[in-house]
N, C-alpha and C positions, 0 to 999 in steps of 0.2 A: 569274030575271032573264036567264039565258043559254039559256033553252029554245029560242030560235030557231037556236042553234048546236049542236043536239044531234047532228048527224052529225059535226061536227068534235070533239065530246066523246067520241062512240063510237069515232072513229078513234084519237084519243089513248090511249083505254083499251087498243086492240088494240096500239098501239105500246110501251105500257108492259109490257103482259103479254108481249109478244115480246122485251123488253128491248132495244128499238131506240132509238138516241139521239134525244132531243127536246130542243129548246131553245125554250121558249115565253117570249116578252117581252111584258110588259105585258098586253093581252089574252090572249096565248098562256098567260102564267103563271095568269091566271084560268081559262081553259079546262083546263089541266092539273090545277090545283087541284080543279075540278069534277069532271073524269075520275077523280080519286082519291077521290071521295066528300066532298068539303069544300064547305061552303056558301060561295058568294060573294055579298056583299051590299053595297048602297050604304053609303058611309061618308063620312069628311071627304076633301074634295078635296085633292089633292097635286099642284099644277101649278107647274113651275119647277125650278130647280136646287137640289137638297138634298144635304146630306152623308149618305152611305151608309156604315154601319158593318159590317164583318165580324164575324160572330160566331164562338165557338170552332170549330165544324165546318168553317168556310170556311179556316181556317189550314192544315188538311191536305187540303182538296178539291183533287182534280186539276185542275180548271178555274179555280178562283178563288184558289187559295193564293198566286199570284204578285202578286196585286193588294194594294195597301196597306191598312193596317188601316181607314182612313177616306178616302173619295174622293168628289168631287162626281158626281152623275149627274142627268140630266134625269128627272123624274117627271112623269107626266101621266094621272092615274087619279082616280076617285072611289070605285071598288068596292074592297072589301078582303076578306081571307079569312084564316082562321087557318092555322097550320102544318098541312098534311095529315098525317093519322096515319101514322107509320112514316118520315116524311120527315126529312132533315137540314136543319136550320135555319141558313141561310148568311149572310143579310143582313137588315138592319132600317134604318129612319130613324125620325126622332122622331115622325111621323105614321103610319108604315106598320110595324107590328110584323113583318110576314112580307113583306119585300121581295125575298127570294131563298130558294129551296130546292132540294134535290136528292132525288129519290126513286129508290131503287135506285143503280145506278152510272151510268146514262146519261140520266135524265130530269130536266131543270132547268127551273125556273120563276123568271123574274127579272122583277120589276116595274120595276126600274131600266132606262132607256133608254140602255145603253152603245153601241148601234148608230148613235146619232144624230150626224151631222156638223152643222158650223154651217149650212151651206146647207139641210140637212134640217130644222133648227129654225127657220130663217128661213121656209121654206115652210109649215111646220105652223103657225107663228104667224100667218102672213099669212092662212091659210084658216080660222083659228079665233078671229078678233077678236071676234066676237059672244059666242061661248062664253066666252072670257076675261073680257070686259067683265061678262057676267052673273055670272061667279064672283068677280069683284072682284080679278082678277089684272092686275098692271100689265105691259103688253107691254114697255115700256122696260126693266124689271128683268130680264125673261127674256132679252131681246136683249144687254143689258150683261153678264149672267152668262155667256151663250153665248160672247161674244167672249173671256171669261176662261178658261172651263173646256173648251169644245168641243175644242181641239187636244190638250191633255193626256189628255182621256178617250178620243179616238180611238186614242191609243197604248195605253192600258189595255185598250180593246176588242181591239186586234190581239193582245195578249198572251192575252186570254180566248178569242178565235176560235182561235188556234192550238192551244191546249190542248183546246178542245171538239172540234176537227177530229181530234185525236189519238184520240178516243173512236170514231170512225168505222171504224177499222180493226179 
């Protein structure tokens, strides 16, 4: 499925081998999982705001430990993958068993879109109305949930970014 992105996967393999920091979000998490030898395959679509649950490894993780045990996040994917071999299992949702992982000390794959602001979600929804209709996703529900969750999630994202940036030194 990701064969058209083989150059990106090869680059991620090099970054992981060199222990360079990586933060792959959504497709980036899928590419990182593929770079680690994990099969990424179509699965149940998860589009909208969902509750994300921290798993035991996340409570001591340097990047995610300060996030609450459960928090809302925008999910927008249909492809899934199991936990890559040797990775720490950090996050899950009801529909996505591997919503976040860390490989080694500096390579993170997060399916959850913590980077999305309300304006970004509005733009993404506006550009995806046909896809959303075909998937049976209610646009009004996403927008309503965005007005409730986007601002608090932006603060969670800032906490996460600060911690991840600390890995760069």
